[in-house]
C-alpha positions as CSV (number, residue, x, y, z in Angstrom):
1,M,-83.7,-38.8,41.0
2,T,-80.5,-39.6,42.9
3,N,-79.9,-37.1,45.7
4,L,-76.9,-36.5,48.0
5,A,-78.5,-33.7,50.1
6,H,-78.0,-35.7,53.3
7,A,-74.3,-36.4,52.7
8,A,-72.1,-34.9,55.5
9,W,-69.7,-33.3,53.1
10,F,-72.6,-31.7,51.1
11,N,-73.8,-30.0,54.3
12,D,-70.5,-28.3,55.0
13,P,-71.2,-24.6,55.7
14,A,-68.2,-23.7,53.6
15,L,-69.6,-25.5,50.6
16,K,-73.0,-23.8,51.1
17,R,-71.1,-20.4,50.9
18,V,-69.6,-21.5,47.6
19,F,-73.0,-22.4,46.2
20,A,-74.5,-19.1,47.4
21,L,-71.6,-17.2,45.7
22,L,-71.9,-19.0,42.4
23,N,-75.7,-19.4,42.1
24,A,-76.6,-15.8,42.5
25,D,-77.7,-13.5,39.7
26,G,-78.1,-16.1,37.0
27,G,-74.9,-18.1,37.7
28,E,-74.8,-21.8,38.6
29,G,-72.3,-24.0,40.4
30,R,-72.3,-27.8,40.7
31,V,-69.9,-30.1,42.5
32,V,-68.3,-32.4,39.9
33,G,-66.1,-35.4,39.7
34,G,-64.5,-37.4,42.5
35,A,-66.6,-36.1,45.4
36,V,-69.8,-37.2,43.6
37,R,-68.4,-40.5,42.5
38,N,-67.0,-41.5,45.9
39,S,-70.1,-40.4,47.7
40,L,-72.3,-42.5,45.5
41,M,-70.0,-45.5,46.1
42,G,-69.9,-45.0,49.9
43,L,-66.3,-44.0,49.9
44,D,-64.6,-41.1,51.7
45,V,-64.8,-37.7,50.1
46,S,-61.8,-35.4,50.4
47,D,-61.3,-32.7,47.7
48,I,-64.4,-31.0,46.4
49,D,-64.3,-29.6,42.9
50,V,-66.9,-27.3,41.6
51,A,-67.9,-26.4,38.0
52,T,-69.6,-23.1,37.2
53,S,-71.2,-21.2,34.4
54,L,-69.4,-18.1,35.6
55,T,-66.0,-16.9,34.1
56,P,-63.0,-16.8,36.4
57,D,-63.0,-13.0,36.6
58,V,-66.6,-13.0,37.8
59,V,-65.8,-15.7,40.4
60,I,-62.9,-13.6,41.7
61,E,-64.9,-10.4,41.7
62,R,-67.8,-12.0,43.6
63,A,-65.5,-13.7,46.1
64,K,-63.7,-10.4,46.9
65,A,-67.1,-8.7,47.4
66,V,-68.0,-11.0,50.2
67,G,-64.6,-11.4,51.7
68,I,-63.7,-14.9,50.4
69,K,-60.1,-15.5,49.4
70,A,-59.8,-16.3,45.7
71,V,-56.5,-17.7,44.4
72,P,-56.1,-17.7,40.5
73,T,-54.5,-21.1,40.4
74,G,-55.2,-21.8,36.7
75,V,-57.1,-18.8,35.3
76,E,-56.1,-19.6,31.8
77,H,-57.9,-22.9,32.1
78,G,-60.8,-21.4,34.0
79,T,-59.8,-22.5,37.5
80,V,-60.0,-20.3,40.7
81,T,-59.4,-21.8,44.2
82,L,-61.8,-20.4,46.8
83,V,-60.5,-20.8,50.4
84,I,-63.2,-20.8,53.1
85,D,-62.4,-21.8,56.7
86,R,-59.0,-23.0,55.5
87,K,-60.7,-25.4,53.0
88,P,-59.9,-25.1,49.3
89,F,-62.6,-25.5,46.7
90,E,-61.4,-25.6,43.1
91,V,-63.9,-23.7,41.0
92,T,-63.6,-24.2,37.2
93,T,-65.6,-22.5,34.4
94,L,-67.5,-24.8,32.0
95,R,-65.2,-25.5,29.1
96,A,-65.2,-26.7,25.5
97,D,-62.0,-28.0,23.8
98,V,-60.8,-25.9,21.0
99,E,-57.6,-27.7,20.1
100,T,-55.9,-30.8,21.6
101,D,-52.6,-32.4,20.8
102,G,-52.6,-35.5,23.1
103,R,-50.7,-33.7,25.9
104,R,-52.6,-30.4,26.5
105,A,-55.7,-28.7,25.4
106,K,-56.7,-25.2,24.4
107,V,-60.1,-24.4,25.8
108,A,-62.9,-21.9,25.4
109,F,-65.2,-21.0,28.3
110,S,-68.8,-22.1,28.0
111,T,-72.1,-22.1,29.7
112,D,-73.2,-25.5,28.3
113,W,-73.2,-28.3,30.9
114,Q,-73.6,-31.0,28.2
115,T,-70.5,-29.8,26.4
116,D,-68.5,-29.6,29.6
117,A,-69.5,-33.2,30.6
118,E,-68.7,-34.6,27.2
119,R,-65.1,-33.2,27.2
120,R,-64.3,-35.1,30.4
121,D,-62.6,-38.5,30.3
122,L,-64.7,-41.2,32.0
123,T,-68.4,-41.4,32.6
124,I,-68.0,-41.9,36.4
125,N,-66.0,-38.7,36.6
126,A,-68.6,-36.5,34.8
127,L,-71.4,-36.6,37.4
128,Y,-72.6,-33.3,38.9
129,V,-74.5,-32.4,42.1
130,D,-76.4,-29.2,42.1
131,E,-77.1,-27.0,45.1
132,H,-80.1,-29.1,46.1
133,G,-78.1,-32.3,46.2
134,E,-79.6,-33.6,43.0
135,V,-77.2,-35.7,40.9
136,V,-77.1,-34.6,37.3
137,D,-76.0,-37.3,34.9
138,L,-75.5,-36.2,31.3
139,V,-73.3,-39.1,30.0
140,G,-74.6,-42.4,31.6
141,G,-72.3,-42.3,34.5
142,L,-74.8,-43.6,37.1
143,A,-75.4,-46.8,35.2
144,D,-71.7,-47.4,34.8
145,L,-71.1,-46.6,38.5
146,E,-73.7,-49.2,39.5
147,K,-72.0,-51.8,37.3
148,R,-68.5,-50.6,38.3
149,N,-67.9,-50.2,34.6
150,I,-65.0,-47.9,33.7
151,R,-66.0,-46.4,30.3
152,F,-64.8,-43.4,28.2
153,I,-67.3,-40.8,27.4
154,G,-68.3,-41.1,23.7
155,D,-65.7,-42.5,21.4
156,A,-62.8,-44.0,23.4
157,A,-60.1,-43.3,20.8
158,T,-61.2,-39.7,20.5
159,R,-61.1,-39.2,24.3
160,I,-57.6,-40.7,24.4
161,S,-56.3,-38.6,21.5
162,E,-57.2,-35.5,23.5
163,D,-54.8,-36.5,26.3
164,Y,-52.8,-39.7,26.0
165,L,-52.5,-39.9,29.8
166,R,-56.0,-41.1,29.7
167,V,-54.6,-44.5,28.7
168,L,-53.1,-44.8,32.2
169,R,-56.1,-43.1,33.9
170,F,-58.4,-45.8,32.4
171,F,-56.4,-48.5,34.1
172,R,-55.9,-46.5,37.3
173,F,-59.7,-46.0,37.7
174,F,-60.3,-49.6,36.9
175,A,-57.9,-50.5,39.7
176,Y,-59.8,-48.4,42.2
177,Y,-63.4,-48.7,41.0
178,G,-63.7,-51.3,38.3
179,S,-65.1,-54.8,38.4
180,G,-65.1,-57.7,36.0
181,R,-63.5,-57.2,32.6
182,P,-62.6,-53.7,31.5
183,D,-64.7,-52.0,28.8
184,A,-63.8,-53.6,25.4
185,D,-63.8,-50.3,23.5
186,G,-61.6,-48.7,26.1
187,L,-59.1,-51.7,26.0
188,R,-58.8,-51.5,22.2
189,A,-58.3,-47.8,22.3
190,C,-55.7,-48.0,25.0
191,A,-53.8,-50.8,23.1
192,A,-53.9,-48.7,19.9
193,A,-52.5,-45.6,21.6
194,R,-49.9,-47.3,23.8
195,S,-46.9,-45.9,21.9
196,K,-48.2,-42.4,22.4
197,L,-47.4,-42.7,26.1
198,Q,-43.8,-41.9,25.0
199,T,-44.9,-38.4,24.1
200,L,-45.9,-37.6,27.7
201,S,-43.7,-36.1,30.4
202,A,-42.1,-38.8,32.6
203,E,-43.4,-36.9,35.7
204,R,-47.0,-37.3,34.5
205,V,-46.5,-41.0,33.6
206,W,-44.9,-41.9,37.0
207,S,-47.5,-39.9,38.9
208,E,-50.3,-41.8,37.3
209,M,-48.5,-45.2,37.8
210,R,-47.8,-44.4,41.5
211,K,-51.5,-43.8,42.1
212,L,-52.4,-47.0,40.3
213,L,-49.9,-49.0,42.4
214,S,-51.4,-47.4,45.5
215,A,-54.8,-49.0,44.9
216,D,-56.0,-51.6,47.4
217,D,-55.4,-54.3,44.8
218,P,-53.9,-53.2,41.5
219,G,-53.4,-56.7,40.3
220,R,-56.3,-56.9,37.7
221,A,-55.4,-53.5,36.3
222,L,-51.7,-54.5,35.8
223,L,-52.8,-57.8,34.2
224,W,-54.9,-56.0,31.6
225,M,-52.1,-53.4,31.1
226,R,-49.7,-56.3,30.3
227,T,-52.3,-57.9,28.1
228,V,-52.7,-54.9,25.8
229,G,-49.0,-53.9,26.0
230,T,-49.2,-50.6,27.9
231,L,-47.3,-52.0,30.9
232,T,-44.3,-52.9,28.8
233,E,-44.5,-49.6,27.1
234,I,-43.8,-47.6,30.2
235,L,-42.1,-50.3,32.3
236,P,-40.0,-52.5,30.0
237,E,-38.2,-53.8,33.1
238,T,-41.4,-55.9,33.7
239,E,-41.4,-57.6,30.4
240,K,-39.5,-60.8,31.4
241,W,-39.9,-60.4,35.1
242,G,-43.7,-60.4,35.1
243,I,-46.4,-59.4,37.5
244,D,-47.1,-62.7,39.1
245,A,-45.8,-61.6,42.5
246,I,-48.6,-59.0,42.9
247,P,-51.5,-61.2,44.1
248,A,-49.4,-62.8,46.9
249,L,-48.0,-59.4,47.9
250,V,-51.4,-57.9,48.1
251,A,-52.7,-60.8,50.1
252,T,-49.8,-60.5,52.5
253,E,-50.3,-56.8,52.9
254,Q,-53.9,-57.4,53.8
255,A,-53.2,-60.3,56.2
256,L,-50.3,-58.6,58.0
257,G,-51.7,-55.0,58.0
258,W,-49.1,-53.5,55.8
259,K,-50.1,-50.2,54.2
260,P,-50.1,-50.4,50.4
261,D,-46.7,-49.3,49.2
262,P,-46.4,-48.4,45.5
263,L,-42.6,-48.7,45.6
264,L,-42.7,-52.2,47.2
265,R,-45.2,-53.3,44.6
266,L,-43.1,-51.9,41.8
267,A,-40.1,-53.7,43.3
268,S,-42.0,-57.0,43.2
269,I,-42.4,-56.8,39.4
270,V,-38.9,-55.5,38.3
271,P,-35.6,-57.3,38.6
272,P,-33.3,-56.3,41.5
273,D,-30.6,-55.1,39.0
274,A,-28.9,-51.9,40.2
275,A,-28.0,-50.6,36.8
276,R,-31.5,-51.2,35.3
277,L,-33.2,-49.7,38.3
278,A,-31.0,-46.6,38.1
279,A,-31.9,-46.2,34.5
280,M,-35.6,-46.7,35.3
281,A,-35.4,-44.1,38.1
282,E,-33.8,-41.6,35.7
283,R,-36.3,-42.3,32.8
284,L,-39.3,-41.9,35.0
285,K,-37.8,-38.9,37.0
286,F,-38.2,-40.5,40.4
287,A,-37.8,-38.3,43.4
288,N,-34.5,-38.7,45.2
289,A,-36.0,-40.8,48.0
290,E,-37.7,-43.1,45.5
291,A,-34.5,-43.7,43.5
292,A,-32.7,-44.3,46.8
293,F,-35.3,-46.9,47.8
294,F,-34.5,-49.0,44.6
295,K,-30.8,-48.5,44.9
296,T,-30.8,-49.6,48.5
297,W,-32.9,-52.7,47.7
298,A,-30.8,-53.8,44.7
299,N,-27.6,-53.4,46.7
300,A,-28.8,-55.2,49.8
301,A,-27.5,-58.7,50.5
302,P,-30.0,-61.5,50.0
303,V,-31.3,-63.0,53.3
304,N,-31.2,-66.7,54.1
305,D,-34.3,-67.3,56.2
306,E,-32.3,-69.8,58.3
307,I,-29.6,-67.2,59.2
308,S,-28.6,-67.1,62.9
309,A,-29.6,-64.1,65.0
310,A,-25.9,-63.1,65.4
311,A,-25.2,-63.3,61.7
312,F,-28.4,-61.3,60.9
313,E,-27.2,-58.6,63.2
314,R,-23.9,-58.4,61.3
315,L,-25.8,-58.4,58.0
316,L,-28.0,-55.5,59.2
317,Y,-25.0,-53.5,60.4
318,R,-23.1,-53.9,57.1
319,N,-26.1,-53.4,54.8
320,G,-28.5,-51.2,56.7
321,A,-32.1,-52.2,57.5
322,E,-34.0,-50.6,54.7
323,G,-32.9,-52.7,51.8
324,I,-33.0,-55.8,54.0
325,V,-36.6,-55.1,55.0
326,T,-37.6,-54.8,51.4
327,R,-35.9,-58.1,50.5
328,I,-37.6,-59.9,53.4
329,K,-41.0,-58.5,52.6
330,L,-40.9,-59.6,49.0
331,A,-39.6,-63.1,50.0
332,L,-42.2,-63.4,52.7
333,A,-45.0,-62.6,50.2
334,V,-43.7,-65.3,47.9
335,A,-43.4,-67.8,50.7
336,R,-46.9,-67.0,52.0
337,G,-48.3,-67.4,48.5
338,K,-47.0,-71.0,48.4
339,A,-47.6,-71.8,52.1
340,E,-51.1,-73.1,51.8
341,D,-49.9,-76.2,49.9
342,D,-46.4,-76.5,51.2
343,M,-45.4,-77.1,54.8
344,K,-41.8,-76.0,54.1
345,E,-42.9,-72.7,52.8
346,M,-45.2,-72.3,55.8
347,A,-42.1,-72.7,58.1
348,R,-40.1,-70.4,55.9
349,S,-42.8,-67.8,56.2
350,A,-42.6,-68.0,60.0
351,R,-38.8,-67.5,59.9
352,L,-39.0,-64.6,57.5
353,N,-41.7,-62.9,59.6
354,K,-39.5,-63.2,62.6
355,L,-36.5,-61.7,60.7
356,L,-38.8,-58.9,59.5
357,D,-39.8,-58.0,63.0
358,H,-36.1,-58.1,64.1
359,A,-35.1,-55.8,61.2
360,K,-37.9,-53.3,61.9
361,R,-36.9,-53.1,65.6
362,W,-33.1,-53.0,64.9
363,V,-31.1,-50.0,66.0
364,K,-27.6,-49.7,64.7
365,P,-25.1,-50.0,67.5
366,A,-22.6,-47.1,67.6
367,F,-19.0,-48.1,67.1
368,P,-17.3,-46.7,70.2
369,V,-14.0,-45.7,68.7
370,N,-13.3,-42.9,66.2
371,G,-10.5,-41.4,64.1
372,T,-9.4,-39.1,67.0
373,D,-8.7,-42.2,69.1
374,V,-6.6,-43.6,66.4
375,M,-4.6,-40.4,65.9
376,A,-4.1,-40.2,69.7
377,K,-2.1,-43.4,69.3
378,G,0.4,-41.6,67.1
379,I,-1.0,-42.3,63.6
380,P,-1.0,-39.1,61.5
381,S,-4.3,-38.1,59.8
382,G,-4.8,-39.7,56.4
383,R,-5.5,-43.0,54.8
384,Q,-3.9,-45.1,57.5
385,V,-6.3,-43.7,60.1
386,G,-9.3,-45.0,58.0
387,E,-7.7,-48.3,57.3
388,T,-6.9,-48.9,61.0
389,L,-10.4,-47.9,62.1
390,S,-11.9,-50.1,59.5
391,T,-9.9,-53.1,60.6
392,L,-10.9,-52.6,64.2
393,E,-14.5,-52.1,63.3
394,N,-14.6,-55.3,61.3
395,Q,-13.2,-57.2,64.2
396,W,-15.8,-55.6,66.5
397,V,-18.6,-56.6,64.1
398,E,-17.4,-60.2,63.7
399,E,-17.4,-60.5,67.5
400,N,-21.1,-59.3,67.4
401,F,-20.3,-55.9,68.9
402,S,-19.3,-57.4,72.3
403,S,-16.1,-55.4,72.9
404,D,-16.6,-52.1,74.8
405,R,-14.6,-49.0,74.2
406,A,-11.9,-49.9,76.7
407,A,-11.3,-53.2,75.1
408,L,-11.1,-51.7,71.7
409,L,-8.7,-49.0,72.7
410,A,-6.5,-51.7,74.2
411,R,-6.6,-53.6,71.0
412,L,-5.8,-50.4,69.1
413,D,-2.4,-50.3,70.8
414,G,-1.6,-53.6,69.1
415,L,-2.8,-52.4,65.7
416,T,-0.7,-49.2,65.8
417,K,2.6,-50.7,66.8
C-alpha cells in the first residue's frame, strides 16, 4: 500500500493532535484532498483538510474538552475549523448528497467513507490518508494520479449536474496536474453543460478562472476550453481575439523570471478595448484593482519600440507606468515568440526589454509649481488657475523636465500678464 507516514507535513504535532481527537472512542479522521494529492506528486502541501465520521457537534465538544479552539465555519455543511498552534485544520463530517441543483447541495451526514468519496468531483481529489499514513483510494485516484489523468468520479455528466462549477474545475485541475489529452468523457460532459455556467454566480466563475490562469502553463487547458466552447461561454471577448498569445507569454515568463500573472494572461487573450473590458469587469464582478488594471492597460498609449529615451519619459509621465508596462510585456512576448526565426524580431525584443526595465525603474518627477504659485501671481482661484498650470506643465514636459522651479516661476510671469 502507498504510505505517506514519512512526509514532513504528516508528522506535524498539530496534525497528530487532530488525529488523536477524532480517532478516539470509535471515531475516525483522515486527511483528504489536496494535501494527499500534492504530497503524492511531490508538490508543496499547504492547507490540510480532514474528513471525519464524527458529527460537527461532537467535534466541537471534543475540542473544547481538550482546550483546542473550534470555529463553526460551516456547521450546516459539516465543517468545523480546529486551530492548533495557529494552524487551521478544516474538519468536515462525511456526507451524502440529498439534493443538488447545479449550484449548491443539501447534504446529510454519514459514516460511510465510500459514499463520501463518490460525492466528490475528481478521482485525484478523493484520496484519503489515515492516522498511520496509509493512502486510502476508493475511486481509482492513484492510477489516475500516476497517469496525470483528470477524471470525474463515476458518471461525468452526473458529477457536473451536481455543481456546474465542476466544468471549470475540470479544466483548472487539468492545467495544474493533467497530461496528454483530457479525459474524453469529461470533455463531452463539459461541452454539454457549458451553457449551465451562466447559472453560476460571477464571483465563483471568475475565482475559478483566476486560479486556472495562475497555473504554470494554462495553455493546454485554455485550448481545450476553446475547443469545447466553454471559454467563449464565460469569456466571449476571446472569441475572435483567440488564445494564440499564451504559449509565447508563458515562455517569456519562464525565460525572464516573471511570476505568472492571471491578469496579464487574460489581457493577452482579450482585445484592448476599454468599453468591452469595462463590461467584462462588470459581468465577472472583478475587484476594483482588477478592473483598474484593464482600464489602465486599454487607455495606455501604444509603445513604439524605437522611441527615444526622452520621448519615452514623456509618454510615461502622461500615461503612467502601469499600463505602459502591460503593453510592453505583451509586445515583448509576441516579439520573443517570433525571434527564433526573425532577426528583426530579435532586435525588437532587445529594445522592448530595455524599455521595460526603464518603465519598471521609472519614478514620476514632481512638477515643481502648484496652484498657490499661480494665484500668487494675481490669478484668482478657478478654472484659469488650472489652465495656466496645465500650460506650464505641458511646456515643462516637452522640455523633458529640465526647467527648475525658479525658471518656471519666471515663465509664469509671462503667462499671467
